[in-house]
C-alpha positions, 0 to 999 in steps of 0.5 A: 499500500504504501509504494502506491500512495507513498508515505504520510507527510501529515496527520489529520485529526477531526480539530484541523477539519473543523468548518467554519459556518458563516451565517449573514445576517442581512436586512432583506424582507421576502415577500409574504407568502401562506404556503412553505413551496411558495415561500421559498420559490420566491425567495429562490426567484428574487434577483435582488436577494440572489445577487446579495447572495452572490456578493457575500459568496465572492466576499468569502471567496476572496478570503480565501475560504472554501463555500457551500451553498444549499438550494433545493431547485436544480434550476437555483443552483445552476443560476447560481453557478452563472451567476458566480461564474460571471463575476470571477475572473475566467481563469477561476471559473472551474472552482464553482461546481455545481452538485445535483443528481446528475453531478459525479459525487466523487469527483466533486468532493475529491477536487473540493477536497484537493481545493481545486473546487472552492464554491459549490452549489448543492 
């Protein structure tokens, strides 16, 4: 096994893998809706809110952080990816990935672990 993988160069422990979860408080007030699904769709289709989210993601990205953006709909995942990629330099667009039912989970996970992908919507 050592011949295949090579020698261990670092020891990883739970303490070194603690994620930093940041919640951003905003003054955003969503449209009122009675049903949960309608509320979610209103949030996900609001351009002002989506732009605010992309601003926050890019601010954290520029600080060197890796970002996971959970969203319930594939359309939203792809919209966020497009909006983020439009605002990144061309040579950094490959650092963004959409994780949906058609994605190769292992590839995205491995690239995220290596730092090749730093923003995942999923």
